[in-house]
N, C-alpha and C positions, 0 to 999 in steps of 0.2 A: 270868261272873257280873254280875248287875246291881247297881249301886251306889245304885239307888232306885226307887220303884215306876214313876215316870214311864217309865224305860227299860225295865222289864218290859212295862208296857201298850202301848208303841210296839213292841217286838219281837212281842208277841201278835198284835197287829192288822195288822203286816207279815206274818206267817206266815199268818194268816187270809186275807189278800187273795191272796198267791199259791196258797194251797190252792184259793181260787174259781176264780182264773184257769186253774188246772190243771183242775180239773172242766169248766169252760166251753169251754175252747180247746184243750186238749191234742190231741184228734182232729183238729180244724180244722186246727191247724197242722202236725200230721202230715202229714195229707193235702196241704197246701200245699207242705210241704217236697219230699214224694215226687214231685209233679208237676213240679218243678223239678229235682231230683236224680235222678229215675227209679230210685232204688235204697233198698228197704225199710231195711236197715241204717243207710245215712247218713242218710235221713230221721229214723229215730228219733233218732239222735245229734244231729241238727239240732234237733229238737223240744226233746230234754232240754236242749240248750245255750242255746235260746231262754228256757226257764223257769229257768235256773240264772243266767242274765244278769237275768232280770226279778226273781229273789229277791235277787240282791246289789246291784240299782240302788238307789241313793238317792231316785230319782224316783219310785219305786213308788206311793208314797201321794199323789203329786201328780198323777198322769195322771188325765186326764179320759176320755179314747178308749182303752181299754185294748185293744181289738180292733186298731185301726189301729198302736198301739205294738209290739204282739207281732208283728204282720205285718211291720211293718217291721224288728224284730230280726231275723226269719226270712229276709226277703228279703236282708238284709245278710249274714247268715251263709251263706245257700246260694249267693249271688254269689261270696263269697270261697272257699268249697269248690270251686267249679266253678273258679275261677281257679287255686287251689293245684294240683287234679287235673288241670287242663286237660282235662276230661271234654267229650264230645259225647254228651248225651243226648237222649233222646225224650220227649215228653209224649202218652201215650195220651189220647184224649177219650172219656169214657164218654157223652158227649152229641153224637155226631158231626153231629147235625142243626144244633147249635148254631153249629159252624162253617162249615157250610155255608150256613146263614141269614146269618151275620156277614159272610161273604164273596161273598155272592149268587151262590153256586155252586148248581148244580142236579145235580151229580155225587154218586154214592154212593161213599165212599172206605173202604177196609179200613183197620185199625189201622196197617198197616205204610204204607200211602199217608199216613195222616195224621202217622205217625211222621216219615215222609220230609219232609213239608212243613214240619213243626214243627221238625225239625232244622235247616233252614236259617235259622231266625230266631237271632238272639243271644240270650244268656239274658236279658237286661233286657226284650227283647221277649216272649220265652216267659214271663216272669214277669207281665208286664201281661197277656197273653193268659189267663193262668191265673185272675188275680184276677177279669178281667171275664167270661170264659165259663165257668170251673169253678167258681169262688168266688162267681159272681154278685154281684160288689161293683159299686156304684154308682161314678160319677166322683168323687164327694167322698170317698170312702173309699180310693178307688186313689189320687187325688192326695194324701192324707195319708199313705199308707203309703210312698208313692214320694218323698214331699217335693217335689212340683212343683205347679203350679196346676192347677185344674181344667180350664180351656182347653188346657194342654199334654197333659194326660191324655187328654183327648178326641182332640187332634190325633194324638197318638203313636199311640192305637189305630187311628184312621183310616188313618195311613201303614202300620202293620201289617197292617191287613185288605187294603190295596192290594197290599201285598208278597205277603202269601199268594195274593190272586188271581192275580198275575204268576206266582207259583210253579206253582200249578194250571193256568194257561194254557201254560206251557212244558212241563210233563209231558204234556198232551193233544196239542200239537203235535209231540211226539217219540214219540206213538203208546203211552205207557205209562199 
């Protein structure tokens, strides 16, 4: 129950902002979570948790970059879920060419091979790859989501690309 009109107006604007965020970002957050967790049910739970946390947050009305804030909540939730379940998951790439382009690889890889390659990455590395390649985020937004500097985001991405290239080369050397 509201004690005055001001509380009512604040609550209404808070709910309106959550509804707007849900409409604009629910599907994007779901896909991001799915690409990290690789399970539709877990991804749906994660997306719901992200918006519950957003709704409950007192910061909601103060946030200037809603996208980065929501992705950050999703990133933390997914990493915690992976840690809790100790899951080893795979990320399928809808755009196989992007991985090949980003790693300077000329090979044509099946979903299984790409899953194998990406399974070799740590969850935080996969999250960065998902943001950059699948979500097509720029380094400014990636840095904001991961709470690191822009040069650090670029450097991590370069290191991950090099790591992927080594994984690809090892598989090639083994005749797989």
